[in-house]
C-alpha positions in Angstrom: -3.0 51.2 -8.9 -5.8 49.1 -10.2 -3.4 46.9 -12.1 -1.4 46.3 -8.9 -4.5 45.3 -7.0 -5.6 43.0 -9.8 -2.2 41.2 -9.9 -2.2 40.9 -6.1 -5.6 39.3 -6.2 -4.7 37.1 -9.1 -1.6 35.9 -7.3 -3.5 35.2 -4.1 -6.1 33.2 -6.0 -3.4 31.3 -7.9 -1.5 30.5 -4.8 -4.6 29.3 -3.0 -5.7 27.1 -5.9 -2.2 25.7 -6.3 -1.9 24.8 -2.5 -5.3 23.1 -2.7 -4.4 21.0 -5.7 -1.0 19.9 -4.1 -2.2 19.0 -0.8 -0.5 15.7 0.2 -2.8 12.7 0.1 -2.8 9.9 2.7 -3.4 6.2 2.3 -6.9 6.8 3.6 -7.8 8.8 0.5 -8.0 5.6 -1.6 -10.3 2.6 -2.0 -9.8 -0.7 -3.7 -11.6 -3.9 -4.4 -11.1 -6.9 -2.0 -10.3 -10.3 -3.5 -14.0 -11.2 -3.1 -15.1 -8.2 -5.2 -16.2 -5.7 -2.5 -15.0 -2.1 -2.7 -13.5 -0.8 0.5 -12.1 2.5 1.6 -8.7 2.4 3.1 -10.0 5.0 5.7 -11.6 2.0 7.4 -8.0 1.3 8.7 -7.6 4.7 10.2 -5.8 4.6 13.6 -4.0 1.3 12.6 -0.4 0.6 11.5 -0.6 -1.0 8.1 1.7 -3.2 6.1 1.0 -3.2 2.4 2.6 -6.0 0.4 2.3 -7.1 -3.3 2.1 -10.9 -3.4 2.4 -13.7 -5.9 1.8 -17.4 -5.6 4.5 -18.8 -7.8 7.5 -16.8 -6.5 10.7 -17.7 -4.6 9.3 -15.4 -1.9 5.9 -17.0 -1.7 6.7 -18.7 1.5 6.6 -15.2 3.1 2.9 -15.7 3.3 3.6 -17.9 6.3 5.6 -15.1 8.1 3.1 -12.5 7.1 0.2 -14.5 8.7 2.5 -15.0 11.8 3.1 -11.3 12.0 -0.7 -10.6 11.6 -1.6 -13.1 14.2 0.8 -11.7 16.6 -0.1 -8.0 16.2 -3.7 -8.0 14.9 -5.0 -7.1 18.3 -2.5 -4.2 18.6 -4.0 -1.9 15.9 -2.1 -3.6 13.0 -3.3 -4.8 9.7 -1.7 -6.4 6.6 -3.1 -5.7 3.1 -2.0 -8.0 0.4 -2.3 -7.0 -3.3 -1.7 -9.8 -5.6 0.2 -8.8 -8.8 1.2 -10.6 -11.9 3.8 -7.9 -12.9 6.9 -10.1 -12.3 7.5 -13.0 -14.7 3.8 -13.9 -14.6 4.2 -15.3 -11.0 0.5 -14.6 -10.1 -1.4 -16.0 -13.1 -4.6 -17.2 -11.1 -8.0 -15.7 -10.7 -9.0 -14.1 -7.4 -10.7 -17.3 -6.4 -7.6 -19.4 -7.2 -5.4 -17.0 -5.3 -7.5 -17.0 -2.2 -7.8 -20.7 -2.2 -4.0 -21.0 -2.6 -3.4 -18.6 0.2 -5.9 -20.1 2.7 -5.0 -23.8 1.9 -1.2 -23.5 1.9 -0.6 -20.6 4.5 -3.9 -20.1 6.4 -4.0 -16.4 5.4 -6.7 -14.5 7.2 -5.3 -10.9 6.7 -7.0 -8.7 4.0 -6.3 -9.8 0.5 -7.3 -7.5 -2.4 -8.0 -8.1 -6.1 -5.1 -8.5 -8.4 -3.6 -5.3 -9.5 -0.7 -3.8 -11.3 2.1 -2.3 -9.0 4.2 -0.7 -11.8 4.1 0.6 -15.4 1.3 2.1 -17.3 -1.4 0.2 -15.5 -0.2 1.0 -12.0 -3.0 1.0 -9.4 -3.5 4.5 -7.8 -2.5 3.1 -4.4 0.8 1.9 -5.6 1.3 5.1 -7.6 0.9 6.9 -4.3 3.2 4.5 -2.5 6.0 5.0 -5.0 5.8 8.6 -5.9 7.3 11.2 -3.3 5.3 14.0 -5.0 2.1 12.2 -3.9 3.1 10.5 -0.6 5.4 13.3 0.6 8.0 11.0 1.9 10.0 9.0 -0.6 10.2 7.7 -4.1 10.6 4.0 -4.7 10.1 1.4 -7.4 8.4 -2.0 -6.8 11.3 -4.2 -7.6 9.8 -7.6 -7.1 7.0 -9.5 -5.3 6.6 -9.2 -1.5 7.9 -5.6 -1.2 6.6 -4.2 2.0 5.3 -0.6 2.6 4.7 0.6 6.1 1.8 3.1 6.7 1.4 4.8 10.1 -1.9 5.4 12.1 -2.4 8.7 10.3 -2.3 7.1 6.8 1.3 8.4 6.1 3.9 6.4 4.3 6.8 5.6 6.8 9.1 3.2 5.0 9.6 0.6 2.3 11.3 -2.8 2.6 12.2 -4.8 -0.3 11.5 -8.5 -0.9 14.4 -9.9 1.0 13.3 -8.3 4.3 11.5 -10.8 6.3 8.0 -9.9 7.5 9.3 -11.0 11.0 12.4 -8.8 10.8 13.3 -6.6 13.8 12.9 -3.5 11.5 9.2 -4.4 11.1 8.3 -5.8 14.5 10.0 -2.9 16.4 8.1 -0.4 14.2 4.8 -2.1 15.0 5.6 -2.3 18.7 6.6 1.5 18.9 
């Protein structure tokens, strides 16, 4: 009888510990460095819809900065934010320093949405936020791979991953604008 009680207690403890260690994270559980070197918690965006995008200054999709800024200008007063993560992971299309990247974005596209420090969005050096975005075991929704620059991830007001759109999807597409409006 003692052995049965011991196994029941051990099973309950193991189950409790396992469930605590596998609790699904949200976007708000992460922090990152802004392009000007300040550490911020993603929890500061709680209650807002978020579009997360990996960017590059020397890419065929670089003109999407203009549409991203239009999207931000249109919806920024409707609990919506854009967070841009420069990345040099695809054919070295983001070789600049943080200062050069921000100057480029501001001068050429008038970017005012939140830009972050340059990170890796794939491979061994993947940033924890992108690891979460791309791994269903962590985000609880879907697996994806960052295929190219300007891939867009949608996060709801509770910090949950909703959808991913690949580079060819315009930031002003109906899929994205309807999601923000609903």
